[in-house]
C-alpha angles and dihedrals in degrees: 000000000000133000143187096239103076097074097053135246093265091061093052092048092053125010102034096073090045092051093045089055090049090051092049088053090047090056088056092054105272125128114260095201128206120329129183113254093247090055091051090049093050091048093051092046090051090056093046093048092048093048095248092136098161090055090046090055093047091046092050091050092051092046089054090057087064099033104027096171097045106125093196091061091049090050092048089050089053090049092050091048090049091053090049091053094250089132100157091054090046094052090047090056092049090049090051091052092050092049088053088057097257115149130169142140090253093054091051093048091048090050091049090049092052092052088048090055088049087056088240096138094169093063093036089057090047093055097040087055089050089050090054090057092050096045130086113253094245091054098049104087096085090049088051088055092052091047092049091052090056091052088050089052086059090048087243096139094161090056090047091052092054090054095044091052088055088052094056090046088058094041118013089188095061098120094181090061092048092054094043090054088058091049092052094049089048090054090050090044086225099139096156090059089046090055091049092048094052093041091053091046091050090052087064097031107032094166097058102117091187090057091051089047093052091044088056090050091052092052089049090055090060090042094245091141097168090059090043091055090048091054094044090051090058090049089054092047089056097040116013093176097065107112101195093060091059090051092051096043088050089053090052092051089048090052092056093043096251092139100168092054090046092052091048093053096043087055090050090052090052091047090057103035102026133245113341125187095212093049091050089049092052091047086054090052091051092052089046090055089049088052090242091137100170090054090045091055091046093057095040087054091048088052092052092048087063098035113019091182098053105128096200092058092052089047091051092051089050092052091049090051089052092048089052089057098258098112093158091054090045091052091061091052092047089051089052088055090050092052088056095045110023093165094060111111092193093061091054087052093053090044090053090053091051092050089048091054089052088050091242091139098169092056090043092053092047093053094043089055093047090051093049092046088055095042112018091175096064102119097186093050092050092048091050093048093048088052089053093047090049089062085069095039140314087237092061090049092049092049089055091049092049089056088055095049093117091051121113092229105127092205093069097086092048094049091045091055092052094049094046090050092050090047090054100252091124098156094058090041091056092046092052092044090054089054091047092052092049091050098045118350096189093050091048092053089060086081088081092055092049095042109028091179089070091064087084094056104103095196092058094043091051092050093048092054 
């Protein structure tokens, strides 16, 4: 809306400091004297650009005592009032300008911005669209961003996407638009379309590191980590000083159990962006998975030094304690993590496993069921709980599974086959296993990892092949 270019470089090298000093003296009660209108404008713009909105308003008011009909000073006063939250006063000034026949792109944008602050997205959209008509094509991308944000405020993410795509057509370097596109597709959970959008954009703009970065993020959302790593690698080739990409590529390596590569990239992220509690925590997890328990503890501790209330770091320390043979000590640390994050299904799962190790089966069952109630899709948790219930009887375990039949957990059919077979209902077990293989062969074959004794059952082996 305002900039520091209109008054000229010579002015900023000379008169601005003098006028700032005069204004400081004016605030203390001295007379500021007469200033040319361009000097007033530059002084006001300086305050607006530096976020000194109260000074901008006072300066505009004083300028109007010398140039009472100057529409720019009235507009600047409206902008300062808007920034100060005096929205009714701001809109009254804009209305006064319009009644006097004043019309400009800047007035329309200011009006749209005021309606945005009033949370009146309908009118904000109306005036941002009007601003687009008045603006030159090469100057439209920032208005497109503002318009898209209003659509987002209405939860109209499809409308926002249409506008954002226009923005990157106008300016392919508009990073804000590129990131907002990702946000909108995330809200729509339409990651395939996100991948296509960024792929098409990259075809035309192959050196946009932000596009490669967001493409990697989209692949990560659908758990295609190999493709995510491929996209992140291109981002790094273009810009090897962009910290977030190292964090995300490290997460992808962690997800596919490439712990050394993950550690390397988490460290690179820290090298660029500074110490980070979450990065240290994930490094600890990598060392834990590599059974390098002293290093795992070291990085979990470093994480907690930066963020003492980080649940994942307490959980990691608890798991390490358990792996070292001190399950009771680990239990206390896991419970600390749960206190900090009581809505985390995964912590209940880990806690259940610790209770099970200590042969506190009632507490273990309780926590398995809480975890599954919070996240019914957790395959590992369900498999572990069924194994615990089977210690009592396979019938008890099957009864629990039958109650979950409507659940979306894809491990249910596999576990049901195993329990039916062990209970002697082999005909039904074979029938269900045939269905499971047809639906998802790889998932069905997990039955042999969970129940190694079934590897010797020829009927099941034949069906799986």
